[in-house]
N, C-alpha and C positions, 0 to 999 in steps of 0.2 A: 378124212383127217379132221380132227376137232381141235379147236383152240381152247384157251382157258375160259371157263364159264364166267369168271369174275376178274376184271382187270382194273376196276376203279381203285384209286389210291387208298380208300378206306377198307378195302377188302383184301389187299395183298399183304404178304409178309415182307420182311427185309429182303432186298435183292441187291445184287451188285449193280453198279452204274451201267445203264444201257446207252448206246449211241443215240443221239437225238433223232427224231423222225427224218429230218433233212439228211443227216448222214446215212441213215439206213436206205433212204431213197437213192442217194448218190451211188451207194454200193449196188443196188439193183440195176441202175442204169449202166454201170460199168461192167456188170456181168454179161456173159453172152446170152443170146436168145431173146425172143419176143416176150414181153410181159402182157399177159391177158388180164385185163382190169375191169371186172364188173363194177358198176357204179351203185352207190347206196343212196338212201334218202332218210335214214334215221339210224339210231344205234342198233336196233334189232336187225335190220338188213345188213348193216356193216358186220355184225357178229356172225351172221350166216355166211357172208363172203369169207371171213377169216377162217371159220370152221371148215369150209369146203377146201381150204388149202391155198387160196389165192394170196399172193404176197403183197398186193397193193389194191387200194380202192380209191374212188373219187366221189366226193359229195356233189351230186348233180343238182344244179339250180332248178332245172325243170322239175325234177322229182321232188325236191324239198318244197318248192312252191306248191305243187299239187298236193303233197301229203300233209304239209304243216298248216297251210292257210287256205287250201282248196281253191287256188287261183292259178291262172295260166302264167307261163314264164314270159311275162312282158314287162318286167321291171317293177312289179307290184310288191314283191317281197323286199324287205329292207335289209340293210347291212347288219343291223342288230339282230334281226330274226335269223339271218344266215349264220351269224357268228354263234348264237346260242345253239342252233342245231349242230354246228361244227364241234363245239366243245363236247356235247353229249356223245357224238360219234367218236371223236379222238380219244376220249376217256374209255369208251367201251371196248376198244380193240388195241392190239399191240402192233398190227401192221401199219405201215405209213399210209396216210390219207392225204389226197390232193383236194383242195377246196376250190369251189367255183367262186371267184371274186368278181364276176361279171365285168362291168366297165370300171371298177374301182370306186363306184358310187360318188362320182363327182370329178373335180379337177385333179391335177397332178398331186396336190397335197392330200386330197382324199385317198388317192391311190396309195400313197405312202402309209397313211393311217390304216387302210385296209390290209396291206401287206404285214405291217407290224402286229395288227390285231389277230390276223390269222396265224401268225407265228406263235403268238402268246397262247392261242387256243389249242395248239398242238399239231397243227397241220405241217406236213412235210413239204408241200408246195402250194402255191396259189396261182390260179389262172386269171389273167387279166386280158380282156379282149378290146377290140377297136370299134365295136358298134356304137352308133349314136343312141343316146338315151331317149326314150326308154328302150332298153335292149329286149330282144326276144329270142326264142329258141332258134338255133342256127338252121333248122330245117323247116321253118315256117315262113309264110309270106310277109312282106313289108319290112325286111331288114334294110338298114342303112348303116354306113360306116362313117366315122369321122375322117377328116383329111389326113394325109400321111404324116404331117407335122404333129398333129395332136396324138395320133396313134403312137408315134415314136416317143412323144413326151410321157405318155402313160407308162410305157415300158422302161424308159429312163428313170422315172420316179420309182417304179417297183424295184429296179436293180439298185438304185440308191438306198432304198430302205433295207435291202438285203446287205449291202456293203456297210451300212451304218449300224449293223448289229442284229437285224432280224434273221434268225436261224431258219431260213426257209428258201426253197428253190422257186424260181419264176418260170411259169408256163405261159408263154406268150401266144395269144390266139388272134388270128385274123379271119374275119367274115367277108373279106373283099371279093372272094370268088363269085358270090351270088350277084353282086351289084356293080362291080367294076371289072370283073374278068379274072382269069387265072393268072395272067402275067403280073397284074398289080398285086394279087395275093402272094405270089412268089417273091416279088420285090419287097413286100412288107416283111415276109418271113426272113429274108436275108438281112434286112435292116434290124429286125429284132435280135437276130443272132449277133450282129455287130455290136449292138448295145449291151450284150451280156446276158440275154435270156438263156435259161438252162435247158428248156424243152420248147419245141416249136409245134404249133397246132394250126394247120390250115383247114378251116371248116368247110365241109360240103363240096369236095371235088366230085365231079359228076361221071367219072369213068375210071376204068383201071389205068388207062394212060395218064390221066390227071393224077391219080394216086402215085404213080411212078414218078411223075415230075415233082410232086410235093416231097417225096422221100429223098430225092436227089438234090433238092434246092439248097439245103444247108448241111453242115457237119454236126449239128446238134441232134440229140435224140428227138425223133419225130413221133407224134401221136396221130393215129388213125381213129376216127370216130365211126363206130359200126352201129348206126341206128337202124333198127329194123323198119322197113318201109320209108326210109329217108331218101335223101337225094344221092347219097353215095352208095355204090355197090358194096354189099356186105360180103367180103372175101374171107376164106378160111384163114386162121392164124398162120398156118405154114406159108400161104401165099403172101401175106402181109410181111412176114419175116424175110422172105426172099426178095421182096420189093425193097426192103430197107427200113421198115418202121421198127421202132423200139417198143411202143405201147399200143395195144389194141383196146380201146375203150368201148364198153357196152353200156351206154348211158341210161337206157330205159328198160333193159331186159327184165330186171327184177320187178319194176313197177308194172310193166305190161303183164307179167306172169301173175303178180299178186292181184291186179285188177280183175283179170279173167277168173281167177280162182274164187275171189270174194263174190263176184257177181254170180258165179255158178252156185255157190253155197246159199246166197240170198234167194235165188230162184227156187232152189230146192225147199227152203224153209217156207217160202210163200205158197208153194204147192202142197205143203204138208208132208214133205219127204225129209228124211235125214240126209244131210249132205254127205257125199262120199269123198274119198281121197283126202281126208283130213289127217293132219299130224296127230299123233297120240298126245293126250294130256301130259303123260310122263315125259315125252320128248320136249314139249313146249316148256315144261317146268325146268328141265335140264338146260335148255338153251337160255332161258331167262335168268338162270343162275341160282335157282333154289337149292340144288344139291350142294353146290359149293358154299352157299350161305349157311345151310344147316351144319355142314362140316366145320366151318369156321366158328359158328355159334357154339358148337360143342366144346371148343377149347376154353371157353369162358364160363361154362356151366359150373355151378357150385357143387362141390363134392357131397 
């Protein structure tokens, strides 16, 4: 399945009004079945996800930090850099995009600004987590979380921003499982639900039994993070759906695949060989939007 090659506002013709990204995400959440959600790191990867027929993507902070600034996901990338990356992604595709808002980049008022900024950039939802800054990837060592009161204050501020006019859903994440145990993580998930979060995400459960407990903890749609070689067992989508999850996120699958493919091509070039398994130049041009560009350009050619 292929999506539109060009979706930026300068390249599209007149269209009927479309529901906002947040409304489209709500519709997906209300529909039956599990949503398989590959995560993106730039506009190109987001377009590939859309073209493959997936209805939803997520802008991964780990992947954007690696791809955009070449740094680990340890709080080194800024709010402004993430927002710029998000604008590019949201303009490039028509499917809803969830944005990684990390810890909100400061206190509760920073959280409100982050939520409003992500809504203005075109995100359908923003994820806010309870790690202590500087935050880090949820499946790496050294994680710490703020106390329950501060964690709740972040989600309360995010919900307030939504209620004050930011057209965006709130994905509330806790990393408490790794440092305070599963019971505390589940208690935080329930507290986030009570505060009005739209989607709940308990990061890094360590067994199928823990995944089952997470899915049953709240009545909100729940996200399972399927990180290859991470702390959580990677279950098939059907199993996750049967457990009760609504979204299965694959945060680094595309970046892992791209890294391996690029390293293979570089090794071939270094050895004097032509890389194999490359996309055709014609396909890359089509994905990048050249075909649609030339078609649109023809409409304005002089007779």
